[in-house]
C-alpha positions in Angstrom: 33.7 10.6 0.4 30.5 9.7 -0.5 28.5 6.9 -1.7 25.2 6.0 -3.1 23.3 2.3 -2.0 20.1 1.3 -3.6 18.3 -1.3 -2.1 14.9 -2.8 -3.3 13.4 -4.5 -0.5 11.4 -7.1 -3.1 13.1 -7.5 -6.3 10.3 -9.9 -8.0 7.2 -7.4 -8.2 3.7 -8.5 -9.8 2.4 -6.1 -12.7 0.4 -3.0 -10.6 2.2 -3.3 -7.7 4.5 -1.2 -5.5 8.0 -1.1 -6.4 10.0 0.3 -3.1 13.1 1.7 -3.0 15.6 2.8 -0.6 18.5 4.8 -1.8 21.2 5.5 0.7 24.0 8.3 0.7 26.7 7.6 3.2 29.3 9.9 3.8 32.8 7.1 4.4 35.0 9.6 5.1 36.6 10.2 8.6 35.0 14.3 9.1 31.8 15.4 8.4 30.3 17.0 5.1 27.7 19.1 4.2 25.7 18.0 2.1 22.2 18.7 -0.5 19.5 16.5 1.4 17.8 13.4 -0.8 14.5 14.5 0.1 14.9 17.5 -2.4 12.2 17.5 -4.6 14.6 18.4 -7.8 17.7 17.3 -9.5 19.6 15.7 -6.6 18.1 12.6 -6.4 17.8 10.1 -9.7 16.8 6.9 -11.2 17.9 5.1 -13.7 15.8 2.6 -15.8 18.5 0.1 -17.5 17.8 -2.8 -20.4 18.8 -6.4 -19.0 22.2 -5.4 -20.9 22.8 -2.5 -19.0 21.5 0.1 -21.3 20.1 3.1 -20.2 16.5 3.3 -21.0 15.5 6.2 -18.9 16.2 8.5 -15.9 13.8 9.9 -13.8 13.2 12.1 -10.9 11.0 14.9 -9.4 11.2 17.1 -12.6 9.9 14.3 -14.3 7.2 13.7 -12.2 6.4 16.9 -12.5 6.1 16.8 -16.0 4.4 13.5 -16.1 1.7 14.9 -13.8 1.0 17.6 -16.6 2.8 20.8 -14.5 5.6 23.1 -14.6 8.6 22.6 -14.4 9.6 23.3 -10.9 12.5 25.6 -9.6 15.7 23.0 -9.5 18.4 25.3 -8.2 17.4 25.4 -4.8 18.4 22.7 -2.0 17.9 21.8 1.3 21.8 21.0 3.1 21.9 18.9 6.0 25.5 17.8 7.6 26.5 13.9 7.4 29.0 13.0 10.6 31.6 10.8 9.6 30.1 7.6 9.1 26.8 8.7 8.6 24.0 8.6 6.6 20.9 9.6 4.8 17.8 7.6 3.7 15.4 8.0 1.4 12.1 5.7 0.6 10.6 5.9 -2.2 8.2 4.3 -4.7 9.7 4.1 -8.6 6.2 3.4 -9.6 5.3 7.5 -8.8 7.7 8.1 -11.3 7.4 5.2 -14.1 4.4 3.2 -14.4 5.2 -0.6 -15.8 2.7 -1.7 -18.3 4.0 -5.4 -18.8 6.0 -7.7 -17.2 9.8 -8.0 -18.2 13.0 -7.8 -16.6 15.6 -4.6 -15.9 18.2 -3.3 -13.8 17.8 0.1 -11.8 20.3 2.9 -9.9 20.4 5.6 -7.6 22.6 8.7 -8.3 22.8 11.9 -6.3 24.3 14.9 -8.0 24.7 18.2 -6.4 28.1 20.4 -6.8 30.8 18.3 -7.6 29.3 15.1 -6.7 28.2 12.3 -9.1 27.8 9.4 -7.4 26.0 6.3 -8.2 25.1 3.0 -6.4 25.2 -0.2 -8.0 22.7 -1.8 -10.2 19.8 -3.6 -8.5 17.9 -6.1 -10.7 14.3 -5.8 -11.0 11.5 -8.2 -12.4 8.3 -7.6 -13.3 6.3 -10.6 -13.3 2.7 -11.3 -14.7 -0.5 -11.4 -11.9 -3.6 -12.5 -13.1 -6.6 -10.5 -11.2 -9.0 -12.3 -9.1 -10.7 -9.3 -8.2 -11.0 -5.9 -9.2 -13.1 -2.3 -8.5 -12.5 1.1 -9.1 -14.4 4.8 -8.3 -13.7 8.5 -10.0 -13.3 10.9 -7.2 -13.6 14.8 -8.2 -11.0 17.3 -7.3 -11.2 20.6 -6.6 -10.2 22.4 -10.3 -11.7 20.4 -12.6 -9.4 17.3 -12.0 -10.5 14.0 -11.0 -8.6 11.5 -8.9 -9.0 7.7 -9.6 -9.2 4.8 -6.2 -8.5 1.1 -7.3 -8.7 -2.3 -5.8 -7.2 -5.4 -6.9 -6.4 -8.8 -5.7 -3.3 -10.5 -7.6 -2.5 -13.7 -8.0 1.4 -14.2 -7.5 3.6 -16.9 -9.2 3.7 -18.9 -6.3 0.0 -18.7 -6.3 -0.5 -16.4 -3.2 -2.8 -13.6 -3.1 -2.1 -10.1 -2.9 -4.5 -6.8 -2.1 -3.5 -3.5 -3.5 -4.9 -0.4 -3.2 -4.0 2.4 -5.6 -4.5 6.4 -6.0 -4.4 7.6 -9.7 -3.7 11.2 -10.5 -5.9 13.5 -12.2 -7.1 12.3 -15.5 -4.2 9.7 -16.2 -4.8 7.1 -14.2 -0.7 5.4 -14.4 0.3 8.4 -13.0 0.1 7.6 -9.1 0.0 9.0 -5.5 0.9 5.4 -4.2 -0.2 2.1 -5.0 0.4 0.1 -2.1 0.4 -3.8 -0.8 -2.5 -4.1 1.7 -0.9 -7.3 2.5 -1.6 -11.6 1.5 -5.2 -12.9 1.6 -5.7 -16.4 3.4 -8.7 -16.6 0.9 -10.3 -15.4 -2.1 -12.4 -12.3 -1.9 -14.1 -9.9 -4.0 -13.6 -6.4 -2.5 -15.6 -3.3 -3.4 -14.3 0.2 -2.5 -16.1 3.4 -1.5 -15.0 6.9 -0.1 -17.1 10.1 0.9 -17.3 11.8 -2.9 -18.0 15.0 -1.6 -14.6 15.6 0.4 -12.4 17.9 -2.0 -9.0 15.8 -1.2 -8.2 13.1 1.2 -10.4 11.2 3.3 -10.7 7.6 4.2 -10.9 4.6 1.7 -13.6 1.7 2.9 -12.9 -1.8 1.4 -15.2 -4.6 1.8 -16.1 -8.1 0.9 -18.2 -10.8 1.1 -17.9 -14.2 2.5 -20.0 -17.5 3.6 -23.0 -15.3 5.3 -20.2 -12.6 6.8 -19.1 -8.8 5.5 -15.5 -7.6 6.2 -14.7 -3.9 6.4 -11.2 -2.5 6.1 -10.8 0.9 6.7 -7.6 2.7 4.9 -6.1 6.5 4.9 -3.0 7.6 2.5 -2.9 3.7 1.3 -2.4 2.1 4.4 -4.7 -0.1 6.6 -5.8 1.8 9.8 -7.1 -1.0 12.0 -7.4 -5.1 11.0 -10.3 -6.0 8.7 -13.3 -6.2 10.6 -15.8 -9.1 10.2 -19.8 -9.3 10.5 -21.6 -12.3 10.4 -25.1 -11.9 9.0 -26.1 -15.5 8.8 -28.0 -15.0 5.4 -27.1 -17.6 2.3 -25.9 -16.4 -0.8 -25.3 -12.5 0.0 -24.5 -10.0 -2.6 -24.1 -6.6 -3.8 -26.9 -4.5 -4.4 -24.6 -1.3 -4.8 -21.3 -0.5 -4.2 -20.5 0.2 -0.5 -21.4 3.9 0.6 -19.2 6.2 2.4 -20.0 9.5 4.6 -18.6 12.6 4.9 -19.0 11.0 9.0 -16.6 8.6 8.0 -18.8 5.6 8.5 -20.5 2.9 5.6 -23.7 1.6 4.7 -24.0 -1.2 2.5 -27.2 -2.5 0.8 -27.1 -6.5 0.4 -28.8 -8.9 -1.1 -29.8 -12.5 0.2 -32.0 -15.5 -0.9 -34.8 -16.6 0.6 -35.9 -20.3 0.8 -39.3 -20.0 -1.4 -36.4 -18.4 -4.4 -36.8 -15.0 -4.1 -34.3 -12.4 -2.7 -34.5 -10.1 0.6 -32.7 -6.9 0.8 -30.9 -5.9 4.0 -28.3 -3.0 5.2 -25.5 -2.9 7.1 -24.6 0.5 8.8 -20.8 0.7 10.4 -19.3 3.3 12.5 -15.6 4.8 11.8 -14.4 2.4 14.0 -15.9 -0.3 11.7 -18.5 -1.2 14.1 -21.9 -2.2 13.5 -24.4 0.6 14.5 -27.5 -0.8 13.1 -29.2 -3.5 10.4 -32.3 -3.8 9.0 -33.9 -5.5 6.3 -35.4 -3.1 4.0 -37.5 -5.5 1.5 -38.8 -9.1 2.4 -39.3 -10.2 -0.6 -38.2 -9.4 -4.2 -39.2 -12.5 -6.9 -38.2 -12.6 -10.3 -35.6 -9.9 -10.1 -32.3 -10.9 -12.5 -30.2 -8.0 -12.2 -30.4 -5.3 -9.1 -29.1 -1.7 -8.9 -28.3 0.7 -6.3 -27.3 4.9 -6.5 -27.7 8.0 -4.0 -28.5 11.2 -4.7 -27.2 14.5 -3.1 -30.7 14.7 -0.5 -29.4 11.7 0.8 -31.8 8.8 -0.9 -31.1 5.6 -1.5 -32.7 4.3 -5.3 -33.0 0.9 -5.1 -33.9 -0.7 -9.1 -34.5 -4.2 -9.9 -35.0 -5.9 -13.3 -37.9 -9.0 -13.4 -36.7 -11.8 -15.8 -40.2 -13.1 -15.7 -42.2 -10.2 -16.7 -39.6 -8.2 -18.1 -40.0 -4.9 -16.0 -38.0 -2.4 -14.5 -39.0 -1.2 -10.5 -37.7 1.5 -8.5 -38.3 1.9 -4.6 -36.7 5.1 -2.5 -35.0 4.8 1.1 -34.3 7.2 3.1 -30.5 7.0 4.3 -30.7 8.3 7.7 -33.9 6.1 8.9 -33.1 2.7 6.2 -37.0 3.3 5.6 -38.9 2.9 2.5 -40.3 6.1 1.6 -43.3 5.0 -0.5 -44.5 1.8 -2.5 -42.2 0.2 -5.2 -43.0 2.0 -8.8 -42.7 0.1 -12.1 -40.9 2.1 -14.2 -41.1 0.4 -17.4 -41.9 -2.8 -19.5 -39.0 -3.6 -21.1 -39.2 -4.0 -24.5 -36.8 -7.1 -24.4 -34.6 -9.3 -22.1 -33.4 -7.2 -19.0 -29.8 -7.3 -18.9 -28.4 -4.6 -16.9 -29.4 -1.3 -15.5 -26.7 1.7 -15.4 -26.4 4.9 -14.0 -24.1 7.6 -12.7 -22.1 6.7 -9.5 -23.7 10.0 -7.6 -27.7 10.7 -8.7 -28.9 14.3 -9.4 -31.8 15.7 -10.4 -30.3 15.9 -14.0 -29.2 12.2 -14.2 -30.9 9.9 -16.4 -31.0 5.8 -15.9 -30.1 3.4 -18.2 -31.2 0.3 -18.9 -29.7 -2.6 -21.6 -31.7 -5.3 -23.0 -31.7 -7.8 -25.5 -34.1 -6.4 -28.1 -35.8 -8.4 -30.9 -34.3 -11.8 -29.3 -35.3 -13.7 -32.3 -34.0 -11.5 -35.3 -30.8 -12.2 -36.6 -28.1 -10.6 -36.4 -29.4 -9.9 -32.3 -29.5 -6.2 -31.1 -28.6 -4.4 -27.9 -31.4 -2.3 -26.9 -30.8 0.9 -24.7 -33.3 3.0 -23.0 -32.5 6.1 -20.9 -35.2 6.8 -18.1 -35.3 9.4 -15.5 -37.2 8.7 -11.8 -39.2 11.5 -11.2 -41.3 11.5 -14.5 -43.9 9.0 -15.8 -43.0 9.0 -19.5 -40.8 6.7 -19.8 -38.4 5.9 -21.7 -37.1 8.9 -22.5 -35.3 7.5 -25.5 -34.5 4.4 -27.0 -31.5 2.9 -29.7 -30.7 -0.5 -31.0 -26.6 -1.5 -31.9 -26.2 -4.9 -33.9 -24.3 -7.4 -31.5 -23.5 -10.5 -33.3 -22.5 -12.1 -30.6 -25.5 -11.0 -28.1 -26.9 -14.6 -27.3 -23.5 -15.4 -25.7 -23.4 -12.8 -23.1 -21.5 -13.6 -20.1 -20.8 -10.1 -18.6 -22.5 -6.2 -18.8 -20.8 -3.6 -16.8 -20.9 0.4 -17.3 -21.9 3.3 -16.2 -23.1 6.7 -17.7 -22.4 10.3 -16.8 -24.1 13.1 -14.8 -26.2 13.8 -18.3 -26.7 10.7 -19.4 -24.1 9.7 -21.4 -23.9 5.8 -21.5 -20.3 3.4 -21.5 -21.0 0.4 -21.0 -18.7 -3.5 -21.6 -20.0 -6.6 -23.0 -18.3 -9.6 -22.4 -19.5 -12.1 -25.2 -18.1 -15.3 -27.1 -16.5 -13.0 -29.8 -14.5 -11.0 -27.1 -15.0 -7.9 -25.0 -17.2 -4.8 -26.8 -17.0 -1.5 -25.9 -20.3 0.4 -26.3 -20.6 4.1 -26.9 -24.4 5.1 -26.3 -24.1 9.3 -27.3 -22.6 7.3 -30.8 -24.5 4.3 -30.5 -22.0 1.9 -32.0 -19.8 -0.8 -30.4 -16.1 -1.5 -31.0 -14.5 -4.9 -30.5 -11.6 -4.6 -28.1 -10.2 -8.2 -27.8 -10.8 -11.5 -28.4 -12.2 -13.7 -25.8 -9.0 -15.5 -25.4 -7.1 -13.0 -24.8 -8.4 -12.3 -21.0 -8.2 -14.7 -18.3 -11.9 -16.1 -17.3 -13.8 -14.5 -14.2 -15.7 -11.8 -15.6 -13.1 -9.0 -13.9 -13.2 -6.3 -16.4 -14.6 -2.9 -15.5 -15.2 0.6 -16.7 -16.4 4.0 -15.2 -16.4 7.8 -16.7 -16.7 10.9 -15.4 -18.5 13.8 -15.7 -15.6 14.7 -18.4 -16.4 11.6 -20.4 -13.4 10.4 -19.7 -13.7 6.6 -19.9 -11.0 3.8 -18.1 -11.2 0.3 -18.6 -9.4 -2.4 -16.6 -9.1 -5.9 -18.2 -7.2 -8.8 -16.9 -5.0 -10.1 -19.8 -3.7 -13.3 -20.1 0.0 -13.0 -19.7 -0.2 -9.6 -18.0 -3.0 -9.7 -15.4 -3.7 -5.6 -14.8 -4.3 -4.1 -18.2 -5.4 -0.8 -18.8 -6.8 1.3 -21.4 -7.5 5.4 -20.5 -10.0 7.2 -23.6 -10.2 10.7 -23.1 -13.4 12.5 -24.1 -14.3 8.8 -24.6 -13.4 8.8 -28.0 -10.0 7.1 -29.4 -9.2 6.4 -33.0 -6.8 3.9 -31.5 -9.9 1.8 -31.1 -11.2 -0.5 -33.6 -13.7 -3.5 -34.2 -10.2 -4.7 -34.8 -7.5 -3.9 -32.5 -7.2 -4.0 -29.5 -6.0 -1.7 -26.5 
């Protein structure tokens, strides 16, 4: 006789967290029996999701996952036979999130069932509760894969109901960020951190994913692979006050990590320093590349295909955009700083594609005609290698621009601009190509803290993440950057 058991090691899971399952097929008879393995990727192992009343919501299995991924239905008639001795068992470890992504908190039940030949064996229902988990930090990056496909790597810190902080790392498939490979917990954190994420974008698939976060004069790095930590986090003491990121960390094909950071100077300016760690997380180099920057209100950096890091900054007193190229191989400045543009308004932010190419455009956001009513958001597109900047400017009316609390965004390789503005009125989505903004949500819909993020791939697929009240992780995918469901009065 066969029996089926299902164990949920964690029955209360924060929204976005891994839902671990352990399915156990047991032979309770007195003699050995030949059966199909639980690990067959077909219709043999199934999971039923039921509502709080026990009514079936849906059944998921390997076939439904294949369809979710946009692939054709796999062969379902094959099976791998195994022999279970009397009293023997087979165990399958799984993650329910690989089959069904839960976008809201709530309660349900889960059952596992085994179907093969004349066998139709069900486990007892197990309760599952998805609980709200406000985000304390979030970061994400696209990576290109073969065949015009993209993966999304993302990391976040969730606040659990008991106040503890848990670090997560997720890899999403293709252009569907809620179809995942993994969304594992990397453990509880002793204190709040703001992790940044990096990986080698030149790899076709796989490779390490680095996480790094700043402390009081320190930088901590953590190397992972397939969603699992490869070693304990490694802390590096820099002894510099008020550390901040200039750009996302840069991982290479050699599996090392380069981090550009800024720190406060006693005279009120900033210096820019670089920390380079090897594949084991140990320090290789540390150097100050710029001794003194005055008046910098925003900094940005991007690496090109030739191994040159382009440091950019905006000055709040003179309204200027400056550029400094730095060789990654030597960490030496290649030229003197160059002024790219005298900004035509109050500088706000610098945006670019994650990787710079010879065809890339830099975007500068600024408050144009600040004294005018209604205020306007200025957008300027520039090139690093041409003196005739800006190449193009546009303006959008943003009535609440004077209450701007945060601004984040990216451009595509060809310069199409997407941005998020957090203002008194709420969260605004800006499409630079259409020269328009749309209100995604009211300010009271999100927890404070500026967690909201936006990233875009070369197909103009835009992924928005917010820290929504009552939920925590809240995600919106806009294929091609256009979505009729986004309106100025609506929310995702």
